[in-house]
Backbone as JSON, one array per atom type, in Angstrom:
{
  "sequence": "MINLFANSYSSLPLGIGNWGLGFLTLGAILLFAIALGLIALKGYCLWTAARRNENGWFVAILLVNTLGVLELIYLYFIVEKWKKNKIEKTETTTTTPSVQ",
  "N": [[-39.8, 31.37, -20.46], [-37.34, 30.27, -18.26], [-34.24, 28.86, -18.83], [-32.67, 26.59, -16.9], [-30.47, 25.02, -17.23], [-28.63, 26.08, -19.0], [-25.9, 26.63, -18.9], [-24.58, 24.18, -18.15], [-22.14, 22.83, -17.96], [-20.38, 24.31, -16.42], [-21.31, 23.93, -13.9], [-20.41, 21.61, -12.8], [-19.24, 19.46, -10.16], [-16.66, 20.65, -7.98], [-15.45, 22.21, -9.91], [-14.68, 20.79, -12.19], [-15.26, 21.0, -14.87], [-13.79, 23.14, -15.78], [-11.18, 22.26, -15.61], [-10.71, 20.22, -17.44], [-10.37, 17.1, -19.29], [-7.86, 15.98, -19.05], [-6.85, 16.26, -16.45], [-8.57, 14.58, -15.04], [-7.93, 12.14, -16.22], [-5.26, 11.83, -15.45], [-5.63, 11.64, -12.69], [-7.11, 9.25, -12.57], [-5.24, 7.42, -13.51], [-3.28, 7.64, -11.53], [-4.74, 6.78, -9.28], [-5.23, 4.13, -10.04], [-2.59, 3.13, -10.09], [-1.89, 3.35, -7.38], [-3.77, 1.59, -6.29], [-2.9, -0.85, -7.41], [-0.4, -1.06, -6.16], [-1.17, -1.31, -3.47], [-2.56, -3.73, -3.58], [-0.48, -5.47, -4.26], [1.15, -5.19, -1.99], [-0.57, -6.17, 0.02], [-0.87, -8.82, -0.88], [1.78, -9.74, -0.64], [2.14, -9.55, 2.14], [0.15, -11.33, 3.03], [1.17, -13.7, 1.95], [3.59, -13.89, 3.34], [2.68, -14.1, 6.01], [1.28, -16.51, 5.86], [3.33, -18.27, 5.22], [4.88, -18.1, 7.52], [3.19, -19.29, 9.26], [1.27, -17.83, 10.76], [-1.65, -17.53, 11.75], [-3.52, -15.72, 12.9], [-2.57, -13.14, 12.15], [-2.78, -13.47, 9.4], [-5.57, -13.69, 8.96], [-6.38, -11.2, 9.98], [-5.08, -9.36, 8.26], [-6.23, -10.12, 5.89], [-9.0, -9.55, 6.23], [-9.27, -6.95, 7.3], [-9.32, -3.76, 6.02], [-7.06, -1.36, 5.7], [-5.85, 0.39, 4.02], [-3.15, -0.22, 3.56], [-1.81, 0.32, 5.94], [-1.91, -1.53, 8.13], [-0.58, -3.65, 6.91], [1.99, -2.59, 6.51], [2.74, -2.17, 9.19], [2.82, -4.81, 10.06], [4.89, -5.9, 8.43], [7.07, -4.28, 9.15], [7.31, -4.22, 12.01], [6.63, -6.78, 13.04], [7.55, -8.88, 11.29], [9.96, -7.77, 10.66], [11.21, -6.93, 8.24], [12.49, -4.7, 7.13], [14.4, -3.69, 8.85], [17.52, -2.42, 9.9], [19.05, -3.4, 11.97], [18.7, -6.11, 12.01], [20.3, -7.08, 9.97], [22.83, -6.42, 10.94], [22.89, -8.06, 13.23], [22.94, -10.64, 12.11], [25.38, -10.58, 10.84], [27.21, -10.43, 12.96], [26.79, -12.81, 14.3], [27.48, -14.77, 12.52], [30.18, -14.97, 12.27], [33.12, -16.86, 12.13], [35.21, -18.54, 14.4], [38.78, -18.22, 14.53], [41.03, -20.78, 13.64], [43.63, -22.22, 15.49]],
  "CA": [[-39.35, 30.33, -19.57], [-35.9, 30.37, -17.99], [-33.54, 27.58, -18.95], [-31.75, 26.47, -15.78], [-29.31, 24.22, -17.6], [-27.99, 26.7, -20.16], [-24.46, 26.53, -18.75], [-24.5, 23.05, -17.24], [-20.77, 22.34, -17.79], [-19.7, 25.05, -15.36], [-21.86, 23.57, -12.61], [-19.9, 20.32, -12.36], [-18.65, 19.59, -8.83], [-15.25, 20.98, -7.83], [-14.92, 22.92, -11.07], [-14.06, 19.84, -13.11], [-15.47, 21.47, -16.23], [-12.72, 24.06, -16.13], [-9.89, 21.58, -15.61], [-10.58, 19.38, -18.62], [-10.28, 15.66, -19.08], [-6.49, 15.57, -18.74], [-6.72, 16.13, -15.01], [-9.29, 13.36, -14.62], [-7.17, 10.99, -16.69], [-4.11, 11.71, -14.57], [-6.12, 11.14, -11.41], [-7.49, 7.85, -12.72], [-4.0, 6.64, -13.62], [-2.67, 7.64, -10.2], [-5.56, 5.91, -8.43], [-4.98, 2.76, -10.48], [-1.25, 2.75, -9.65], [-1.95, 3.17, -5.92], [-4.52, 0.35, -6.04], [-2.02, -1.98, -7.73], [0.6, -1.15, -5.11], [-1.8, -1.84, -2.26], [-2.86, -5.16, -3.81], [0.79, -6.19, -4.18], [1.56, -5.18, -0.58], [-1.45, -7.1, 0.75], [-0.51, -10.17, -1.29], [3.07, -10.1, -0.04], [1.91, -9.76, 3.57], [-0.58, -12.59, 3.21], [2.09, -14.8, 1.65], [4.55, -13.98, 4.44], [1.99, -14.6, 7.19], [0.98, -17.93, 5.65], [4.59, -19.01, 5.27], [5.32, -18.12, 8.91], [2.13, -19.98, 9.99], [0.66, -16.89, 11.7], [-3.05, -17.52, 11.32], [-4.18, -14.5, 13.36], [-2.17, -12.04, 11.27], [-3.31, -13.74, 8.06], [-6.99, -13.34, 8.96], [-6.5, -9.76, 10.19], [-4.68, -8.68, 7.03], [-7.2, -10.47, 4.84], [-10.32, -8.98, 6.45], [-9.26, -5.53, 7.67], [-8.8, -2.91, 4.95], [-6.53, -0.14, 6.29], [-5.09, 1.07, 2.96], [-1.72, -0.52, 3.65], [-1.21, 0.64, 7.24], [-1.73, -2.78, 8.87], [0.43, -4.42, 6.21], [3.3, -2.01, 6.81], [3.03, -2.46, 10.59], [3.18, -6.23, 10.13], [6.2, -6.13, 7.84], [8.14, -3.54, 9.82], [7.47, -4.53, 13.43], [6.48, -8.21, 13.35], [8.47, -9.69, 10.47], [11.22, -7.02, 10.66], [11.79, -7.03, 6.91], [13.27, -3.54, 6.71], [15.21, -3.15, 9.94], [18.95, -2.56, 9.67], [19.62, -4.15, 13.07], [18.65, -7.53, 11.68], [21.48, -7.37, 9.14], [23.98, -6.36, 11.82], [22.86, -9.23, 14.1], [23.35, -11.82, 11.37], [26.81, -10.48, 10.54], [27.99, -10.7, 14.16], [26.62, -14.19, 14.73], [27.97, -15.73, 11.53], [31.64, -14.99, 12.19], [33.69, -18.12, 12.58], [36.46, -18.33, 15.15], [39.97, -18.65, 13.8], [41.59, -22.04, 14.13], [45.06, -22.05, 15.75]],
  "C": [[-37.83, 30.42, -19.45], [-35.31, 28.97, -18.07], [-32.48, 27.49, -17.85], [-30.47, 25.75, -16.14], [-28.59, 24.79, -18.81], [-26.47, 26.56, -20.1], [-24.15, 25.36, -17.8], [-23.07, 22.56, -17.03], [-20.04, 23.07, -16.67], [-20.25, 24.68, -13.98], [-21.42, 22.18, -12.16], [-19.23, 20.49, -11.0], [-17.15, 19.85, -8.89], [-14.65, 21.65, -9.05], [-14.27, 22.03, -12.09], [-14.2, 20.3, -14.56], [-14.39, 22.41, -16.69], [-11.37, 23.38, -16.26], [-9.68, 20.74, -16.85], [-10.42, 17.91, -18.26], [-8.88, 15.18, -18.77], [-6.27, 15.37, -17.26], [-7.41, 14.88, -14.5], [-8.54, 12.11, -15.05], [-5.95, 10.77, -15.8], [-4.52, 11.17, -13.21], [-6.5, 9.67, -11.47], [-6.26, 6.96, -12.8], [-3.31, 6.54, -12.26], [-3.43, 6.72, -9.24], [-5.34, 4.44, -8.78], [-3.61, 2.27, -10.01], [-1.22, 2.51, -8.13], [-2.68, 1.87, -5.58], [-3.67, -0.87, -6.33], [-0.95, -2.16, -6.65], [0.04, -1.72, -3.83], [-2.14, -3.31, -2.4], [-1.58, -5.98, -3.7], [1.28, -6.27, -2.74], [0.73, -6.15, 0.24], [-1.12, -8.55, 0.39], [0.79, -10.64, -0.67], [2.92, -10.36, 1.45], [1.16, -11.05, 3.84], [0.32, -13.79, 2.97], [3.08, -15.0, 2.79], [3.89, -14.56, 5.69], [1.66, -16.08, 7.05], [2.24, -18.77, 5.75], [5.11, -19.13, 6.7], [4.3, -18.8, 9.82], [1.54, -19.1, 11.09], [-0.78, -16.66, 11.27], [-3.78, -16.24, 11.72], [-3.85, -13.3, 12.47], [-2.74, -12.23, 9.87], [-4.77, -13.31, 7.97], [-7.17, -11.83, 9.11], [-6.15, -8.99, 8.92], [-5.68, -8.93, 5.92], [-8.51, -9.7, 5.01], [-10.32, -7.47, 6.69], [-8.6, -4.73, 6.54], [-8.37, -1.58, 5.55], [-5.68, 0.63, 5.31], [-3.58, 0.94, 3.15], [-1.1, -0.28, 5.0], [-0.95, -0.65, 8.03], [-0.65, -3.64, 8.23], [1.83, -3.91, 6.52], [3.69, -2.24, 8.26], [3.48, -3.91, 10.74], [4.59, -6.46, 9.59], [7.32, -5.45, 8.62], [8.38, -4.01, 11.25], [7.43, -6.02, 13.73], [7.51, -9.04, 12.59], [9.86, -9.07, 10.45], [11.95, -7.14, 9.33], [12.75, -5.89, 6.59], [14.11, -2.94, 7.82], [16.69, -3.42, 9.67], [19.61, -3.38, 10.77], [19.63, -5.64, 12.78], [19.86, -7.93, 10.87], [22.72, -7.37, 10.02], [24.04, -7.57, 12.74], [23.34, -10.47, 13.37], [24.83, -11.77, 11.03], [27.65, -10.81, 11.77], [27.87, -12.15, 14.6], [27.19, -15.19, 13.73], [29.49, -15.73, 11.41], [32.15, -16.29, 12.78], [34.98, -17.83, 13.32], [37.65, -18.86, 14.36], [40.54, -19.9, 14.46], [43.1, -21.85, 14.31], [45.76, -23.35, 15.91]]
}
């Protein structure tokens, strides 16, 4: 009788048996870190949308899972959190005229 499972470790998918457990551990840690970052980004976006009373964006961000793409679009284009022009606009409008 032929034993089909004599070398079963080499038949793991993607050659994982040859890479060892260190590679899997590194991948699990990286996946966990990415998941934490996405949860933090989603929470910050939900908090910002609720504070700005934007119900449509709040529901969209809450229900649609786009791996951070929708959240980044909201923060960059709608809220304008990371635009440099916003800083320049506030500096030009806050100058006080000199009193003579």
